[in-house]
MILUMMI-434760 format. One line per 3 residues: number of its first residue (from 1); their letters; for each residue z negated, y, x of N, C-alpha, C. Coordinates in Angstrom, 2 decimals, decimal comma. Layout:
BEGIN
NUM) a) Z/Y/X/Z/Y/X/Z/Y/X  ...
This chain:
BEGIN
1) mnl) -150,45/244,03/-273,33/-149,08/243,52/-273,43/-148,45/243,89/-274,77  -149,25/243,76/-275,87/-148,72/244,11/-277,18/-148,38/245,59/-277,25  -149,22/246,42/-276,61/-148,96/247,85/-276,58/-147,69/248,16/-275,82
4) qhk) -147,46/247,44/-274,71/-146,24/247,64/-273,93/-145,02/247,23/-274,73  -145,11/246,10/-275,42/-143,99/245,65/-276,25/-143,69/246,65/-277,37  -144,78/247,21/-277,95/-144,60/248,19/-279,01/-143,89/249,43/-278,47
7) sig) -144,26/249,88/-277,27/-143,63/251,05/-276,67/-142,16/250,79/-276,40  -141,86/249,60/-275,87/-140,45/249,26/-275,61/-139,67/249,23/-276,91  -140,29/248,67/-277,95/-139,62/248,61/-279,25/-139,33/249,99/-279,81
10) rvv) -140,24/250,93/-279,61/-140,04/252,29/-280,10/-138,90/252,97/-279,35  -138,84/252,74/-278,04/-137,77/253,33/-277,24/-136,41/252,77/-277,66  -136,35/251,44/-277,82/-135,09/250,80/-278,23/-134,67/251,29/-279,61
13) sll) -135,63/251,42/-280,53/-135,32/251,90/-281,87/-134,78/253,33/-281,83  -135,39/254,16/-280,98/-134,93/255,54/-280,84/-133,50/255,59/-280,33  -133,21/254,80/-279,31/-131,87/254,80/-278,74/-130,84/254,25/-279,73
16) lfa) -131,21/253,20/-280,46/-130,30/252,63/-281,46/-130,00/253,65/-282,56  -131,02/254,37/-282,98/-130,80/255,40/-284,00/-129,84/256,46/-283,49  -130,07/256,95/-282,27/-129,23/258,02/-281,72/-127,78/257,58/-281,59
19) vaf) -127,57/256,35/-281,10/-126,20/255,85/-280,92/-125,53/255,63/-282,27  -126,27/255,06/-283,23/-125,69/254,81/-284,55/-125,42/256,11/-285,30  -126,33/257,07/-285,17/-126,14/258,36/-285,82/-124,94/259,09/-285,22
22) ayv) -124,75/258,93/-283,92/-123,58/259,52/-283,26/-122,28/258,92/-283,82  -122,31/257,63/-284,12/-121,14/256,97/-284,72/-120,81/257,62/-286,07  -121,84/257,82/-286,89/-121,63/258,43/-288,21/-121,06/259,84/-288,06
25) eaa) -121,63/260,60/-287,14/-121,18/261,98/-286,93/-119,72/262,00/-286,46  -119,38/261,12/-285,53/-118,02/261,06/-285,02/-117,04/260,63/-286,11  -117,47/259,72/-286,97/-116,60/259,25/-288,05/-116,23/260,39/-288,98
28) vvv) -117,18/261,26/-289,28/-116,90/262,42/-290,13/-115,87/263,33/-289,48  -116,01/263,54/-288,18/-115,07/264,39/-287,46/-113,67/263,77/-287,43  -113,61/262,45/-287,36/-112,30/261,76/-287,42/-111,59/262,11/-288,73
31) ylr) -112,33/262,08/-289,83/-111,74/262,41/-291,13/-111,34/263,88/-291,20  -112,18/264,77/-290,67/-111,86/266,19/-290,70/-110,62/266,51/-289,89  -110,52/265,86/-288,74/-109,34/266,13/-287,91/-108,07/265,56/-288,53
34) aly) -108,19/264,43/-289,21/-107,03/263,87/-289,90/-106,56/264,81/-291,01  -107,52/265,52/-291,60/-107,20/266,43/-292,70/-106,64/267,76/-292,21  -107,25/268,32/-291,15/-106,89/269,67/-290,72/-106,08/269,71/-289,42
37) ypd) -106,14/268,64/-288,64/-105,39/268,59/-287,38/-104,64/267,26/-287,26  -103,72/266,99/-288,17/-103,02/265,70/-288,14/-102,21/265,46/-286,86  -101,85/266,53/-286,18/-101,08/266,40/-284,94/-101,97/266,42/-283,69
40) gfs) -103,29/266,41/-283,90/-104,22/266,46/-282,78/-104,96/267,78/-282,73  -106,23/267,71/-282,34/-107,06/268,91/-282,32/-106,68/269,83/-281,16  -106,61/271,12/-281,46/-106,37/272,12/-280,43/-106,77/273,48/-280,98
43) lpl) -107,02/274,40/-280,09/-107,28/275,78/-280,48/-105,97/276,54/-280,55  -105,88/277,61/-281,37/-106,94/278,22/-282,16/-107,32/277,38/-283,38  -108,48/277,69/-283,94/-108,98/276,95/-285,09/-108,14/277,23/-286,32
46) rlv) -108,05/276,24/-287,18/-107,37/276,41/-288,45/-108,40/276,68/-289,54  -108,00/277,45/-290,54/-108,91/277,79/-291,61/-109,30/276,54/-292,40  -110,58/276,44/-292,69/-111,10/275,33/-293,49/-111,38/275,84/-294,89
49) stp) -111,02/275,07/-295,90/-111,25/275,50/-297,27/-112,74/275,74/-297,51  -113,04/276,69/-298,38/-114,44/277,07/-298,61/-115,32/275,90/-299,04  -114,88/275,05/-299,98/-115,74/273,91/-300,35/-116,04/273,00/-299,17
52) hlv) -115,03/272,72/-298,36/-115,25/271,85/-297,19/-116,15/272,53/-296,17  -116,00/273,85/-296,02/-116,82/274,58/-295,06/-118,29/274,55/-295,47  -118,53/274,72/-296,74/-119,92/274,69/-297,24/-120,53/273,32/-296,99
55) vel) -119,77/272,27/-297,27/-120,26/270,91/-297,04/-120,52/270,69/-295,55  -119,62/271,19/-294,71/-119,77/271,00/-293,26/-120,99/271,74/-292,73  -121,23/272,94/-293,22/-122,43/273,67/-292,80/-123,69/272,91/-293,22
58) gre) -123,66/272,37/-294,42/-124,79/271,58/-294,88/-124,99/270,33/-294,05  -123,90/269,71/-293,64/-123,99/268,50/-292,81/-124,60/268,82/-291,46  -124,18/269,93/-290,86/-124,73/270,31/-289,56/-126,22/270,59/-289,65
61) fst) -126,62/271,32/-290,71/-128,04/271,60/-290,88/-128,82/270,31/-291,10  -128,26/269,39/-291,89/-128,92/268,12/-292,15/-129,05/267,29/-290,88  -128,07/267,39/-289,99/-128,14/266,68/-288,72/-129,36/267,14/-287,92
64) lvm) -129,57/268,45/-287,85/-130,73/268,97/-287,13/-132,03/268,53/-287,79  -132,05/268,51/-289,12/-133,25/268,08/-289,84/-133,56/266,63/-289,52  -132,54/265,78/-289,51/-132,76/264,36/-289,24/-133,26/264,13/-287,82
67) laa) -132,68/264,82/-286,85/-133,12/264,65/-285,46/-134,54/265,19/-285,27  -134,85/266,31/-285,94/-136,21/266,85/-285,87/-137,20/265,90/-286,52  -136,80/265,27/-287,63/-137,68/264,32/-288,32/-137,96/263,10/-287,44
70) vgy) -136,94/262,64/-286,73/-137,14/261,52/-285,80/-138,12/261,91/-284,70  -137,97/263,13/-284,19/-138,90/263,60/-283,18/-140,32/263,65/-283,71  -140,47/264,13/-284,93/-141,81/264,23/-285,52/-142,43/262,85/-285,71
73) lgg) -141,65/261,92/-286,20/-142,17/260,57/-286,45/-142,41/259,79/-285,16  -141,65/260,16/-284,12/-141,73/259,41/-282,87/-142,84/259,83/-281,94  -143,49/260,95/-282,21/-144,57/261,44/-281,35/-145,85/261,67/-282,12
76) rtg) -146,94/261,80/-281,39/-148,24/262,02/-282,02/-148,75/263,43/-281,85  -148,21/264,14/-280,87/-148,61/265,52/-280,62/-147,36/266,39/-280,61  -147,56/267,70/-280,57/-146,42/268,60/-280,58/-145,47/268,37/-279,43
79) wtr) -146,02/268,18/-278,23/-145,16/268,03/-277,06/-144,51/266,66/-276,98  -145,21/265,61/-277,43/-144,55/264,30/-277,44/-143,43/264,28/-278,48  -143,64/264,96/-279,58/-142,57/265,07/-280,58/-141,39/265,84/-280,02
82) fgv) -141,69/266,88/-279,27/-140,62/267,64/-278,61/-139,86/266,74/-277,64  -140,58/265,94/-276,86/-139,92/265,05/-275,91/-139,03/264,02/-276,60  -139,53/263,44/-277,68/-138,74/262,46/-278,42/-137,50/263,12/-279,01
85) fcv) -137,67/264,34/-279,56/-136,53/265,07/-280,11/-135,47/265,32/-279,05  -135,89/265,75/-277,85/-134,94/266,03/-276,77/-134,14/264,78/-276,40  -134,83/263,66/-276,27/-134,14/262,42/-275,91/-133,18/262,00/-277,02
88) afg) -133,65/262,05/-278,27/-132,80/261,65/-279,40/-131,57/262,54/-279,50  -131,78/263,86/-279,37/-130,65/264,79/-279,46/-129,66/264,55/-278,33  -130,17/264,41/-277,12/-129,28/264,23/-275,98/-128,46/262,97/-276,07
91) vwd) -129,11/261,86/-276,40/-128,38/260,59/-276,50/-127,38/260,65/-277,65  -127,78/261,23/-278,77/-126,88/261,38/-279,91/-125,63/262,17/-279,53  -125,81/263,28/-278,84/-124,67/264,14/-278,50/-123,74/263,48/-277,50
94) vfy) -124,30/262,79/-276,52/-123,47/262,09/-275,53/-122,63/261,02/-276,22  -123,26/260,23/-277,06/-122,52/259,14/-277,71/-121,59/259,64/-278,80  -121,83/260,84/-279,31/-120,87/261,45/-280,23/-119,51/261,57/-279,55
97) yvw) -119,51/262,03/-278,31/-118,25/262,14/-277,57/-117,73/260,78/-277,12  -118,63/259,87/-276,84/-118,20/258,51/-276,51/-117,43/257,90/-277,68  -117,98/258,05/-278,89/-117,30/257,48/-280,07/-115,99/258,18/-280,36
100) lkv) -115,93/259,51/-280,16/-114,66/260,21/-280,36/-113,60/259,70/-279,38  -114,04/259,40/-278,17/-113,11/258,84/-277,18/-112,61/257,48/-277,64  -113,49/256,69/-278,20/-113,11/255,36/-278,70/-112,17/255,47/-279,89
103) flg) -112,49/256,36/-280,84/-111,71/256,48/-282,06/-110,37/257,19/-281,86  -110,40/258,31/-281,11/-109,24/259,19/-281,03/-108,63/259,31/-279,64  -109,30/258,73/-278,63/-108,83/258,92/-277,27/-109,05/260,36/-276,81
106) wps) -109,95/261,05/-277,47/-110,24/262,46/-277,19/-111,70/262,60/-276,82  -112,05/263,43/-275,86/-111,19/264,35/-275,08/-110,51/263,64/-273,91  -109,37/264,15/-273,55/-108,67/263,60/-272,39/-109,25/264,13/-271,10
109) sml) -109,99/265,23/-271,20/-110,64/265,85/-270,05/-111,95/266,48/-270,50  -112,93/266,51/-269,63/-114,21/267,13/-269,95/-114,08/268,65/-270,07  -112,94/269,18/-269,68/-112,72/270,63/-269,75/-112,04/271,05/-271,04
112) ewd) -111,71/270,08/-271,90/-111,11/270,43/-273,20/-112,12/271,17/-274,05  -111,62/272,10/-274,85/-112,48/272,90/-275,72/-112,82/272,14/-276,99  -113,98/272,46/-277,54/-114,41/271,83/-278,78/-115,20/272,85/-279,60
115) vlf) -115,28/272,59/-280,89/-116,16/273,36/-281,77/-117,52/272,68/-281,73  -118,50/273,35/-281,19/-119,80/272,72/-280,96/-120,74/272,85/-282,15  -120,62/273,94/-282,88/-121,54/274,20/-283,99/-120,95/275,33/-284,82
118) lip) -121,42/275,47/-286,05/-120,89/276,51/-286,92/-121,96/277,45/-287,46  -123,22/277,20/-287,17/-124,32/277,98/-287,72/-124,92/278,88/-286,64  -125,05/280,18/-286,84/-124,55/280,95/-287,99/-123,10/281,40/-287,81
121) vpw) -122,58/281,27/-286,59/-121,17/281,58/-286,29/-120,62/280,42/-285,48  -119,30/280,31/-285,37/-118,75/279,20/-284,58/-119,15/279,25/-283,11  -119,59/278,09/-282,60/-119,86/277,93/-281,18/-118,69/277,14/-280,59
124) igp) -118,07/277,64/-279,53/-116,99/276,91/-278,90/-117,19/276,89/-277,39  -116,67/275,85/-276,78/-116,79/275,73/-275,33/-116,22/274,41/-274,87  -116,07/274,22/-273,57/-115,55/272,97/-273,04/-116,55/271,84/-273,23
127) via) -116,05/270,64/-273,40/-116,89/269,47/-273,68/-117,95/269,26/-272,61  -117,64/269,59/-271,37/-118,60/269,37/-270,29/-119,88/270,16/-270,50  -119,81/271,29/-271,20/-121,00/272,12/-271,40/-122,05/271,42/-272,26
130) plm) -121,72/270,96/-273,48/-122,74/270,26/-274,26/-123,20/268,96/-273,61  -122,32/268,30/-272,87/-122,73/267,08/-272,19/-123,77/267,37/-271,11  -123,58/268,46/-270,38/-124,57/268,82/-269,37/-125,89/269,22/-270,00
133) isa) -125,81/269,93/-271,12/-127,03/270,30/-271,84/-127,75/269,06/-272,35  -126,99/268,11/-272,87/-127,58/266,87/-273,38/-128,26/266,10/-272,25  -127,61/266,04/-271,10/-128,22/265,37/-269,95/-129,53/266,05/-269,56
136) ami) -129,53/267,39/-269,60/-130,74/268,14/-269,27/-131,84/267,88/-270,30  -131,47/267,77/-271,57/-132,45/267,51/-272,61/-133,05/266,12/-272,46  -132,22/265,13/-272,15/-132,73/263,77/-271,95/-133,71/263,75/-270,78
139) lsg) -133,31/264,38/-269,67/-134,17/264,42/-268,49/-135,49/265,12/-268,81  -135,42/266,26/-269,48/-136,62/267,01/-269,82/-137,54/266,21/-270,73  -136,95/265,59/-271,75/-137,75/264,80/-272,68/-138,43/263,63/-272,00
142) vlv) -137,71/262,95/-271,14/-138,28/261,81/-270,43/-139,42/262,26/-269,51  -139,22/263,37/-268,80/-140,25/263,86/-267,89/-141,51/264,29/-268,64  -141,32/264,97/-269,76/-142,48/265,40/-270,55/-143,24/264,18/-271,08
145) lah) -142,53/263,22/-271,63/-143,18/262,03/-272,19/-143,87/261,22/-271,10  -143,22/261,10/-269,94/-143,83/260,34/-268,84/-145,08/261,04/-268,33  -145,02/262,36/-268,23/-146,16/263,14/-267,76/-147,36/262,95/-268,68
148) isk) -147,12/263,03/-269,98/-148,21/262,91/-270,95/-148,74/261,47/-271,00  -147,81/260,50/-270,91/-148,24/259,10/-270,99/-149,12/258,70/-269,81  -149,00/259,41/-268,68/-149,82/259,13/-267,51/-151,14/259,90/-267,52
151) ggi) -151,41/260,56/-268,63/-152,67/261,28/-268,76/-152,60/262,73/-268,40  -151,42/263,22/-268,06/-151,29/264,63/-267,70/-151,33/265,54/-268,91  -151,76/266,75/-268,70/-151,76/267,76/-269,75/-150,55/268,65/-269,54
154) frp) -149,73/268,75/-270,57/-148,51/269,57/-270,48/-148,79/270,93/-271,10  -148,91/271,93/-270,26/-149,19/273,29/-270,73/-148,36/274,26/-269,90  -147,08/274,48/-270,27/-146,20/275,34/-269,47/-146,76/276,76/-269,36
157) pae) -146,70/277,35/-268,17/-147,17/278,72/-267,99/-146,20/279,73/-268,60  -146,62/280,97/-268,64/-145,81/282,02/-269,27/-144,44/282,15/-268,62  -144,38/282,04/-267,28/-143,09/282,20/-266,61/-142,11/281,10/-266,99
160) swi) -142,65/279,93/-267,31/-141,78/278,83/-267,74/-141,15/279,15/-269,09  -141,94/279,73/-269,99/-141,39/280,13/-271,29/-140,34/281,23/-271,12  -140,61/282,19/-270,27/-139,66/283,29/-270,06/-138,36/282,77/-269,48
163) lsv) -138,44/281,89/-268,51/-137,24/281,31/-267,91/-136,45/280,50/-268,94  -137,17/279,77/-269,78/-136,50/278,97/-270,81/-135,73/279,85/-271,78  -136,36/280,90/-272,26/-135,71/281,82/-273,20/-134,49/282,46/-272,55
166) agi) -134,62/282,88/-271,29/-133,50/283,49/-270,59/-132,36/282,50/-270,42  -132,68/281,28/-270,04/-131,65/280,26/-269,85/-130,91/279,96/-271,14  -131,66/279,81/-272,23/-131,03/279,53/-273,53/-130,15/280,70/-273,95
169) afi) -130,62/281,92/-273,71/-129,84/283,10/-274,10/-128,50/283,16/-273,35  -128,53/282,90/-272,05/-127,29/282,89/-271,27/-126,31/281,84/-271,80  -126,82/280,65/-272,05/-125,95/279,56/-272,50/-125,39/279,84/-273,90
172) lyt) -126,24/280,30/-274,80/-125,76/280,62/-276,14/-124,69/281,70/-276,10  -124,86/282,67/-275,22/-123,87/283,74/-275,11/-122,49/283,18/-274,75  -122,46/282,19/-273,86/-121,16/281,62/-273,46/-120,47/280,92/-274,63
175) fvs) -121,26/280,45/-275,60/-120,69/279,73/-276,74/-120,22/280,65/-277,87  -120,92/281,75/-278,07/-120,66/282,57/-279,26/-120,13/283,96/-278,94  -119,98/284,31/-277,68/-119,59/285,68/-277,33/-118,21/286,05/-277,87
178) dfg) -117,35/285,06/-278,07/-115,99/285,36/-278,52/-115,73/284,80/-279,91  -116,79/284,74/-280,74/-116,62/284,12/-282,06/-115,70/284,93/-282,96  -115,56/286,23/-282,69/-114,67/287,05/-283,49/-113,23/286,56/-283,40
181) atl) -112,80/286,26/-282,18/-111,45/285,74/-281,99/-111,31/284,39/-282,68  -112,35/283,58/-282,60/-112,32/282,26/-283,24/-112,13/282,39/-284,74  -112,88/283,30/-285,36/-112,80/283,48/-286,81/-111,44/284,01/-287,25
184) hge) -110,75/284,72/-286,35/-109,45/285,29/-286,69/-108,29/284,41/-286,22  -108,60/283,18/-285,86/-107,53/282,25/-285,48/-106,86/282,57/-284,18  -107,60/283,19/-283,25/-107,04/283,53/-281,95/-107,61/282,62/-280,87
187) lpa) -106,93/282,56/-279,74/-107,44/281,78/-278,62/-108,64/282,49/-278,00  -109,66/281,74/-277,60/-110,84/282,37/-277,01/-110,57/282,86/-275,60  -111,43/283,74/-275,14/-111,36/284,18/-273,75/-111,77/283,03/-272,84
190) pyr) -111,40/283,07/-271,56/-111,81/282,00/-270,63/-113,32/281,78/-270,67  -113,71/280,54/-270,58/-115,13/280,22/-270,68/-115,90/280,76/-269,48  -117,09/281,27/-269,73/-117,91/281,86/-268,68/-118,78/280,78/-268,01
193) ydl) -118,14/280,02/-267,14/-118,88/278,98/-266,41/-119,96/279,59/-265,53  -119,73/280,82/-265,07/-120,72/281,46/-264,20/-122,02/281,71/-264,96  -121,90/282,25/-266,18/-123,10/282,50/-266,97/-123,75/281,20/-267,43
196) fgv) -122,94/280,19/-267,71/-123,48/278,89/-268,07/-124,31/278,32/-266,92  -123,79/278,48/-265,70/-124,52/278,01/-264,53/-125,83/278,74/-264,35  -125,82/280,05/-264,61/-127,06/280,83/-264,52/-128,07/280,33/-265,54
199) glf) -127,59/280,04/-266,75/-128,47/279,53/-267,79/-129,09/278,20/-267,41  -128,29/277,30/-266,86/-128,82/276,00/-266,42/-129,83/276,17/-265,29  -129,55/277,12/-264,40/-130,48/277,37/-263,29/-131,84/277,82/-263,83
202) fla) -131,83/278,74/-264,79/-133,08/279,21/-265,37/-133,83/278,07/-266,07  -133,10/277,22/-266,77/-133,75/276,09/-267,45/-134,35/275,11/-266,45  -133,62/274,87/-265,36/-134,15/273,99/-264,32/-135,41/274,58/-263,69
205) aal) -135,38/275,89/-263,47/-136,56/276,56/-262,91/-137,73/276,49/-263,88  -137,44/276,64/-265,17/-138,50/276,55/-266,18/-139,13/275,16/-266,18  -138,30/274,13/-266,05/-138,81/272,76/-266,01/-139,66/272,53/-264,77
208) ars) -139,19/273,06/-263,64/-139,94/272,90/-262,40/-141,29/273,59/-262,48  -141,34/274,77/-263,12/-142,58/275,52/-263,23/-143,51/274,97/-264,30  -142,98/274,10/-265,17/-143,79/273,59/-266,29/-144,87/272,62/-265,86
211) gvl) -144,70/272,02/-264,67/-145,71/271,09/-264,17/-145,36/269,63/-264,31  -144,25/269,29/-264,97/-143,94/267,87/-265,19/-143,49/267,17/-263,92  -143,07/267,95/-262,91/-142,62/267,34/-261,66/-143,78/267,11/-260,70
214) hrs) -144,96/267,60/-261,07/-146,14/267,39/-260,24/-146,80/266,07/-260,60  -147,44/265,49/-259,65/-148,15/264,25/-259,91/-149,35/264,55/-260,79  -149,38/263,89/-261,93/-150,46/264,16/-262,88/-151,68/263,32/-262,59
217) eph) -152,84/263,94/-262,77/-154,10/263,24/-262,63/-154,64/262,92/-264,01  -155,05/261,67/-264,23/-155,57/261,30/-265,55/-156,78/262,16/-265,90  -156,88/262,49/-267,18/-158,00/263,29/-267,65/-158,85/262,44/-268,58
220) a) -160,15/262,62/-268,50/-161,06/261,84/-269,35/-160,97/262,31/-270,77
């Protein structure tokens, strides 16, 4: 019973961290938009002063470090840490948009464009894209953690790795393929939902081939 309570406490702590961290992240964006988009955020992007840009790049990198650190502290093995990281990242990203909706009433539609990341080049795309990725990360993390907690061994085969890399490559391409226009203050080309769908399909196939959907047998 104590072990079960401890596990529940760890899950609740993880979720509270992700939601609270999302609040902090959204608050920073509220200030940035008040500074650079006082009339409301829209594309094309406006130039950000070099000092602010450097700070923003550092903040984004620090965000990844913090989420990775939570994953490391939350798991005991490489794959459990990966699962915790996926859940933390997914919940954080979903609630980031929840808080922006609360603070700014934005986005008005899941199809509105957003700046998703700046390292090493600007990533842009409709809000629905990162939300779908976050949902996939939460699902993947939960499945991996559940599989391992039931005594299963998580050892993805080579084809699962290949599918994962292909899926990530397709999705990343949809975010950064038109970064040149973004850097020059131009409107981006229409989003490639078709390639995004292909990327999600490959990731789903990779998850299916990884073995987490199979009933695990406890190992001695």
